[in-house]
C-alpha positions in Angstrom: 49.4 -59.3 -11.1 49.6 -55.8 -10.7 48.4 -55.3 -14.5 45.2 -56.7 -13.4 44.8 -54.5 -10.7 44.9 -51.2 -12.4 41.9 -51.8 -14.5 40.0 -53.2 -11.8 40.7 -50.1 -9.5 39.8 -47.7 -12.7 36.5 -49.6 -12.9 35.7 -49.2 -9.3 36.5 -45.7 -8.7 34.8 -44.8 -12.3 31.5 -46.3 -10.2 32.2 -44.2 -7.4 32.4 -41.1 -9.1 29.3 -41.9 -10.9 27.4 -42.1 -7.5 23.5 -42.9 -7.6 21.4 -42.2 -10.5 19.9 -38.8 -10.2 16.0 -38.9 -9.8 13.9 -37.3 -12.2 13.0 -33.6 -11.5 9.2 -34.7 -11.4 9.8 -36.8 -8.9 13.0 -35.8 -6.4 11.1 -34.2 -3.9 7.3 -34.9 -2.2 6.3 -31.6 -3.2 7.6 -32.1 -6.9 5.6 -35.2 -7.5 2.4 -33.7 -6.0 2.7 -30.5 -8.2 3.4 -33.2 -11.0 0.6 -35.2 -10.4 -1.8 -31.9 -10.2 -0.5 -30.6 -13.8 -0.7 -33.5 -15.8 -4.1 -33.8 -14.1 -4.8 -30.1 -15.6 -3.1 -30.9 -19.0 -5.2 -33.9 -19.6 -2.4 -36.4 -19.5 -4.4 -39.1 -17.6 -1.7 -41.5 -18.3 1.5 -39.5 -17.2 -0.3 -38.7 -13.9 -0.9 -41.7 -12.9 3.0 -42.2 -13.2 2.8 -40.3 -10.2 1.6 -43.2 -8.0 3.2 -46.0 -6.7 0.9 -48.8 -7.8 -0.4 -47.3 -11.1 -2.3 -49.3 -14.1 -2.3 -48.1 -17.4 -5.9 -49.7 -17.5 -7.4 -47.2 -14.9 -6.7 -43.8 -17.3 -10.5 -44.6 -18.8 -11.5 -44.1 -15.1 -9.9 -41.1 -13.9 -11.8 -37.9 -13.8 -10.5 -34.5 -16.1 -10.6 -31.5 -14.3 -12.8 -28.8 -15.7 -11.2 -26.5 -17.9 -9.2 -24.0 -15.7 -7.0 -20.9 -16.0 -4.6 -21.9 -13.3 -4.2 -24.3 -10.8 -1.6 -24.6 -8.2 -0.1 -26.3 -5.0 1.0 -24.2 -2.1 1.5 -24.7 1.9 3.1 -27.9 2.0 3.8 -29.5 5.0 5.6 -33.0 5.4 5.6 -34.8 8.3 7.9 -37.9 8.3 6.7 -41.5 9.0 9.4 -43.8 8.9 12.2 -44.1 6.6 11.1 -43.3 3.0 7.3 -42.8 3.9 6.0 -38.9 4.2 2.6 -37.6 4.8 2.0 -34.1 3.0 -0.7 -32.0 3.1 -0.9 -29.2 1.2 -3.9 -26.6 -0.7 -4.8 -26.8 -4.0 -5.7 -23.4 -5.6 -7.4 -22.9 -8.6 -9.3 -20.5 -11.0 -11.7 -21.2 -13.5 -12.2 -17.5 -15.5 -9.5 -15.0 -15.5 -11.8 -12.8 -13.7 -12.8 -15.4 -10.9 -11.0 -15.3 -7.3 -9.0 -18.1 -6.7 -10.7 -20.9 -4.7 -9.1 -23.8 -2.9 -9.3 -26.6 -0.8 -7.1 -28.6 1.6 -6.1 -32.5 0.5 -2.9 -34.9 1.4 -1.2 -37.8 0.1 1.1 -40.3 1.8 4.1 -40.8 -0.3 6.8 -43.5 -0.7 10.4 -43.0 -1.7 11.3 -45.4 -4.9 14.4 -45.6 -7.0 12.2 -44.0 -9.3 11.6 -41.0 -6.8 9.1 -40.4 -4.3 5.2 -41.9 -5.4 2.0 -41.3 -3.8 1.0 -44.3 -2.3 -2.5 -43.2 -1.2 -4.7 -40.0 -0.7 -4.9 -38.6 3.2 -7.8 -36.5 3.0 -11.0 -35.9 0.9 -11.4 -33.0 -0.8 -13.2 -31.1 2.2 -9.8 -31.4 4.5 -11.1 -34.6 6.6 -8.9 -37.9 6.8 
């Protein structure tokens, strides 16, 4: 009987040491997911941008509007409000520059995100581009 316990204990201990699988860096935090979405849109990787959403359908790729050509885009001033276990509301500013000599333009927006087994995913937008719910 003792002979059978040793391999079982090693198997259990090995599983405990591995721990839960690490989340992909793109989805490790709500802010990372939002930033990944905007970067993928900027790079015109629409299918990859859809992967940032909780309910994504690859057939929606053709309906996505592309961003204009931009020389810079970044997300800033994140505010994260925890709603319930595994659900957060994130508001932030998107700053962008169309040409190198242009000043930064910005708009406020937000998203509700949910934690999944593959990381944080966007459940739905919270605000329109004007900053209104």
